[in-house]
C-alpha positions in Angstrom: 16.4 1.2 11.0 17.9 -2.1 11.5 21.5 -1.1 12.5 23.4 1.8 14.0 27.1 2.4 13.7 28.5 4.2 16.8 30.7 7.3 17.0 33.0 8.5 19.7 31.3 9.1 23.0 28.1 6.9 22.4 26.9 4.8 25.2 24.5 1.8 25.0 22.1 3.8 27.2 22.1 6.8 24.9 21.9 4.8 21.7 19.0 2.8 23.0 17.2 5.8 24.2 17.7 7.5 20.7 15.9 4.5 19.1 13.2 4.1 21.8 14.8 0.8 22.9 15.5 -0.2 26.3 19.3 -0.8 26.9 18.6 -4.4 27.8 17.1 -5.1 24.2 20.0 -3.3 22.6 22.5 -5.3 24.4 20.5 -8.6 23.7 20.2 -7.8 19.9 24.0 -6.9 19.7 25.5 -9.4 22.1 26.8 -6.7 24.4 27.4 -7.0 28.1 25.5 -4.5 30.4 27.9 -1.5 31.2 30.5 -2.4 28.5 32.2 0.4 26.6 31.3 1.2 23.0 34.2 1.6 20.6 33.5 3.9 17.6 32.4 2.2 14.3 30.7 -0.6 16.3 27.8 -1.8 14.2 24.8 -2.3 16.6 21.6 -4.2 15.8 18.3 -2.4 16.5 16.2 -5.5 15.9 16.6 -9.0 17.0 19.3 -11.2 15.2 17.9 -13.2 12.2 16.0 -16.2 12.9 12.8 -17.4 14.6 11.7 -16.2 18.0 8.8 -16.8 20.2 5.7 -15.4 18.5 7.5 -15.0 15.1 8.8 -18.6 14.2 8.3 -18.3 10.4 10.6 -18.0 7.4 11.6 -14.6 6.1 12.7 -13.3 2.7 15.8 -11.2 3.0 16.8 -8.7 0.2 20.4 -8.1 -1.1 21.0 -5.6 1.5 20.2 -7.9 4.3 16.6 -6.4 5.0 13.8 -8.7 5.7 11.1 -8.0 2.9 8.4 -10.6 3.5 7.4 -13.3 6.0 5.2 -16.4 6.2 3.2 -16.7 9.4 3.4 -19.9 11.4 1.0 -21.4 14.0 1.2 -19.5 17.4 2.8 -16.4 15.8 1.5 -13.2 17.3 1.5 -9.6 16.0 3.7 -8.5 19.1 6.3 -11.2 18.0 6.4 -10.2 14.2 6.7 -6.5 14.9 9.5 -7.3 17.6 11.5 -9.6 15.5 11.5 -7.1 12.4 11.4 -3.8 14.3 8.2 -2.6 12.8 5.2 -0.9 14.3 1.7 -2.1 13.6 1.1 0.9 11.6 4.2 0.3 9.4 3.1 -3.3 8.9 -0.4 -2.2 7.9 0.9 0.4 5.3 3.4 -2.3 3.8 0.4 -4.6 3.2 -2.0 -1.9 2.1 -4.5 -2.7 4.8 -6.2 -0.4 7.4 -5.0 -2.3 10.5 -3.2 -5.6 11.3 -4.9 -6.7 14.4 -8.4 -8.0 15.2 -9.5 -9.8 18.3 -8.2 -13.3 18.2 -5.6 -12.5 15.5 -8.0 -13.9 12.9 -7.9 -10.9 10.3 -4.1 -10.5 9.6 -2.1 -12.9 11.7 -3.1 -16.1 9.9 -1.3 -19.2 9.6 0.3 -19.5 6.1 -0.5 -15.8 5.4 2.6 -14.2 3.3 2.9 -10.7 4.5 5.2 -7.9 3.3 7.7 -6.3 5.7 8.8 -3.4 3.6 7.2 -1.1 1.0 8.0 -1.1 -2.7 9.8 2.2 -4.0 7.3 4.7 -5.3 7.6 8.0 -7.4 8.2 11.0 -5.3 5.4 12.8 -7.3 2.8 10.3 -6.2 0.0 11.0 -3.8 -0.4 14.6 -4.5 -3.8 14.4 -6.4 -7.2 15.6 -5.4 -9.3 13.7 -2.9 -13.0 13.8 -2.4 -13.9 12.7 1.2 -17.1 11.8 2.8 -18.3 13.4 6.2 -16.3 10.7 8.1 -13.2 11.9 6.4 -12.8 8.8 4.4 -11.5 9.3 0.7 -14.2 8.0 -1.7 -12.4 9.3 -4.9 -9.0 10.4 -5.9 -7.8 12.1 -8.9 -4.3 10.8 -10.0 -1.2 12.7 -11.0 1.9 11.7 -12.8 3.8 9.0 -10.9 0.8 7.5 -9.2 0.7 3.8 -9.3 -1.1 0.8 -7.7 1.6 0.8 -5.1 1.4 4.4 -4.3 -2.4 4.4 -4.0 -2.3 1.1 -2.0 0.1 2.6 0.5 -1.7 6.0 0.8 -5.3 4.6 0.9 -4.7 1.1 2.3 -6.2 -0.6 -0.6 -4.8 -3.6 -2.3 -4.3 -3.9 -6.0 -7.1 -6.5 -6.2 -9.4 -4.1 -4.5 -8.5 -1.2 -6.7 -9.1 -3.3 -9.8 -12.5 -4.5 -8.5 -13.7 -1.1 -7.6 -12.4 0.3 -11.0 -13.1 -2.0 -13.8 -11.3 0.4 -16.4 -8.0 -0.1 -14.7 -5.5 -2.7 -15.8 -2.8 -4.0 -13.5 -0.2 -4.2 -16.3 -0.7 -0.7 -17.5 0.2 2.6 -15.9 -2.6 4.6 -14.3 -3.2 7.7 -16.5 -2.8 11.1 -14.8 -6.1 12.6 -14.1 -8.0 9.3 -13.5 -10.8 9.5 -10.9 -10.1 6.4 -8.9 -12.8 4.9 -6.6 -11.5 3.8 -3.4 -14.7 2.1 -1.8 -16.9 -0.6 -3.4 -19.8 1.9 -3.7 -21.8 0.8 -6.7 -20.4 -2.7 -6.3 -22.6 -4.8 -4.2 -20.7 -7.1 -1.7 -21.8 -9.7 0.7 -23.6 -8.1 3.5 -24.3 -4.9 1.7 -26.7 -5.8 -1.2 -29.1 -2.7 -1.0 -29.6 0.5 -3.1 -28.2 3.8 -2.2 -28.4 7.5 -3.1 -25.4 9.9 -3.7 -25.0 13.7 -4.0 -23.6 15.5 -7.1 -20.0 14.5 -6.2 -20.9 10.9 -5.8 -20.7 10.8 -2.1 -23.2 8.3 -0.7 -26.1 9.9 1.3 -28.6 7.2 2.2 -28.9 3.3 2.0 -31.9 1.0 2.0 -31.1 -2.4 3.7 -31.6 -5.6 1.9 -32.1 -9.1 3.4 -28.7 -10.3 4.9 -27.2 -6.9 5.2 -24.9 -6.2 8.1 -23.8 -3.1 9.9 -20.0 -3.8 9.4 -20.3 -4.6 5.7 -22.6 -1.6 4.9 -20.0 0.6 6.6 -17.2 -1.1 4.6 -19.0 -0.6 1.2 -19.5 3.2 1.7 -16.5 4.0 3.7 -18.5 4.8 6.8 -16.6 4.6 10.0 -19.5 5.2 12.6 -22.8 4.3 11.0 -24.6 4.8 14.3 -23.6 8.4 14.7 -25.4 9.2 11.4 -28.6 7.5 12.6 -28.9 8.8 16.1 -32.2 8.7 18.1 -33.7 11.9 19.3 -34.8 10.6 22.6 -32.4 8.2 24.3 -29.3 9.9 23.1 -27.1 6.7 22.4 -27.0 3.9 20.2 -28.9 4.1 16.9 -32.6 3.9 16.0 -32.3 1.3 13.2 -33.5 -2.4 13.8 -31.7 -5.5 13.6 -32.8 -9.2 12.6 -29.8 -10.4 14.5 -28.2 -8.1 16.9 -25.3 -10.3 17.8 -24.1 -10.6 14.2 -25.2 -7.0 13.2 -27.7 -8.2 10.6 -30.1 -5.4 9.6 -33.9 -5.6 9.3 -34.4 -5.2 5.6 -36.3 -2.3 4.1 -34.9 0.5 6.4 -33.5 3.7 4.8 -30.5 4.8 6.8 -28.1 7.7 6.5 -24.6 7.3 5.3 -23.6 11.0 6.0 -22.5 12.3 9.4 -23.5 15.8 8.3 -26.9 14.7 7.2 -28.1 12.3 10.0 -31.5 10.7 10.1 -32.9 11.2 13.5 -36.0 9.3 15.0 
């Protein structure tokens, strides 16, 4: 919510608590003096007034209803400044931009100068998102069978996949055509080789990846991304030390694998050594 209209008996402290704000912030956003009474039908701001603030000095696009819809990141902007200015959580910002998360050490992943980000989701059909998912042993959805009402937006918000990624992983889909009901949509690169994950893999009858053979230049992070694996080391536990992983690296700092190793991609079918 961006605004709240008061009713009889409201106080700034009670309103602030209802929306998980401090009373000082509510007073600042709405230009109130501490302790001043609230008359009924007073429109209070629940986010800062429009305009740049420290940590969020870029330009925002505002819709016809006055709600900011997108934003261009400026130098020295921070995730905290952006979420504070627009009254969003990091989770909401990630969902609106169809990404898993919006923060990485050093603010290099999402908070990049010039990056044009979305502050709101587009409307989606109420029927969307009710199809059948096929998950791997880490709980990550590998395939999703669409229903009437599903769209690139609804899939993107639900599974944090951009339209470009969905098109890349599913060459039969076309951005200017609806997605037919019953379409089995791939949500990971899988068969698509990517930088840092060029090796071969095996899968079970449902298409869930089981094992992977590392190739030169492969990295731990990219292999995990290609197959929707959130904890590769847990699927490749050593039997003796009880921690870390047994596989070898060419470069430990970058996470580059020694090529030619067959590793597990399934938490429920680990390869122990």
